[in-house]
N, C-alpha and C positions, 0 to 999 in steps of 0.2 A: 588431747582430743585428736582424732584422725583428721579433722578438717584443718587443724593447724599444720600438721605435717604436709598435707596436700598443697596448701597455699604457700608454705615456706618455699617450695620449689619454684612457684611463680614469682615470688618476690625476690628470690635470690638472683634472678636474671639480671645481668649487667647490661644496661642500655648501650654503653659505649662499645662493649665487646660484640654485641649483636650487630651494631652498625658497621663495625670493622669487617665482619664476615659477609656483609651484603655484597652480592655480585653486581646488582643494579640498585644502588641506594634510593634513587628517585621512586622506583616502583615498590621495592621491598619495605621501605619505611612506612608507606601507607598501609601495606598489608600487616606489618608488625603492629602498627598503631591500632588497626581494627581488632587484631587478636588481643591486644592489651585492654581495649575497651570492653571486650567480652569477658575477659578475666576480671576486670574491675567490677562489672555488673554482678558477677557471681560472688566475688569477695565481699562486695557491699551487702548483698542479700544475707550471706552467712554471718557477716560481722553484726548486722542488725539483729540476727537471731541470737548470737552469743551475748550481745549487749542486753537484749531483752531478758535472757536467762540470768544475767548478773542483777538486773533490776528486780526480777522476781525473788532471787535469793536474798537480796538486801532487804526487800520488803518483809520477807519471812523472819529475817534476823531482827528487824525493828519491831515487828509484832511480838516476837518472843521476848525481847527485852521489855516491851511494854507490859506483857503479862507478868514477867518476873517482878517488875516494879509494883504492879498492882497488888500482887499477893504479899509482897514485902510490906506495903502500906497497910494492908488488911491485918497482917500479923501484929503490926505496931498498934493499930486501933484495938485489937482484941486484948493485947496486953494492957493497954491503957484502961480498958474496961474491966480488967481483972479476970479475963477469961483465957487462962493459959492453954487449956485444951484446944480452944478455937485457934489460938495463935499457933499451936503445933500443927494443926491441920493446914493452915495457910502456908506455913513454912515448908511443910512436906510437899504441898502442891508446887510451891516456888522451886524447890529442888528438882522436882520432876521436869518442870518447864526449862530450868537451867540445863539439865541433862540433854534435853532435846535441842536446846540452843547451842550446845557445844557442837553438835553435828551440823546444825544449820550454819554456824560460823565457818566450819571447815568447808562446807559446800560453797558458801559465799566467797571465801578466799580463793578457791579454785576457779569459780565463775569470774571473779574479778580479774585474776591473772590471765585467763583466757581472753577476756574482753580487751584487756590492755594489749595483748599480743596481736589480736585480730585488728584492733584499731591502728596499731603501728604498721601492720602489713598493708592495711587499706590506705593509710596516709602515704606510705612509701610508694605504693603502686600508682596512686593518684599523682604524686610528685613526679614519678618517672614519666608518666603519660604527658604531663605538662612540659617536662623537659624535652621529650620527644617531639611534641608539637612545635616548640620553639626551634628545635634543631631541624625540623622538617623544612621550614622556610629557608633556613640557612643552607641546608644541604641542596635543596632544589635550586637556590640561587647560584651555588657553586657549580652545580651540574650545568646550568645554563651558560655560565662563563666558560666552563670546560668545553662545551659543545661549540661555542663561538670561537674558542682558541683552536679547536680542531679544524674548523672551517678556514681560519686564518692560516694555519699551518699548511693546509691543502693549497690555498691560493699562493702562499709563499713558495711552495714546492713547484707549482706551475710556472710562476714567474722565474724561478731559478732555471727550470728546464728551458724556458723561452730565451733567457739570456744566454744559456749555453748554446742553443740552436743559432742565435744571432752571431755568437762568437765563431761557431763553425762556418756559418755562411760567409762571414768576413774573411776567414782564412781561405775558403774556397775562392772567393773573389780575388784576393791578393795573388793566389796561385795562378788563376786564369790570366790576370794582368801580367804576371811575370812570364808565363808561357807565351803570351802575345808579343811581349817586348823581345823575348828571345827569338821568336819566329821572324819578326821584322828585322832584327839584327842579322840573322842568318840569311834572309833574302837580300839584304844590302851587301853582305859579304860575298854572296854567290853571283851578283851582277858583275858584267865586264867593266873593268876600271877604265876611266877616260884617259886617253893618251894625249897629253898636253902638247907633246912635240908635233904630233900629226896635225893637231888643230892649227898650230902656228905655221906648219909647213904649207897647209892649204892657203892660209892667209898670205904668206909671202910668195907662194907659187902664183897666185893671181896677180900680185904686184909685178913679178918678173915677166910675165906674159905681156903686160902693158908696156913695159920698158922695151921689149923686143920689137913690138909694133912701131914704137916711136923711132927706134933705131932704123928700122926698115924704111920708114917714110923719108928719113934724112938721106939714106943711101939713094933712094929713087930720085930725090931732088938733085943730088950731086951728079947723077948720071943723066939728068935731063929727061928723066922718064916721067 
């Protein structure tokens, strides 16, 4: 049946492969699930039709078998009553019905095979959808964790940049302190050094002047001045 070929393409889709190709799993998985639900509705409708055809074919086979059994029993009764001609008529009718039954059996076998295949495809698609629903929650959970991790990475990067800036500031501060220390040292080196000898000279110079004055007073005294 053409319907089997059409839906085989739908059922052959691999859920895992489709998810792997998704650029944005969180959004695409919902769209894919909606598409699969639409496919399932169509498969379900067609599966029901094929199964109904199987039921109809089986009913015709059962009715045919009932007719065969009926004329077989009538032939037995005719023979029991000693009416061979009537038995021949019943057996001839039975053979006609059996001939029709052979065609009905072939149709039923085909309808049954189609129904089995359609039911398998329906069940697989339904299972894939259930699997996808379960994985949707898992995937969305992972996406949330991934987004939180991305934010954490951004914060960590900012902290790293801040630490780097603080390190640069510390190096600049150390350089400024070193420059200041060097400038103070240079200022100290450039200032006129203290002459210790001169300082002592002034001290003793003042002491010498006092001694001279004393000596002068003694001389005046000796001279009666």
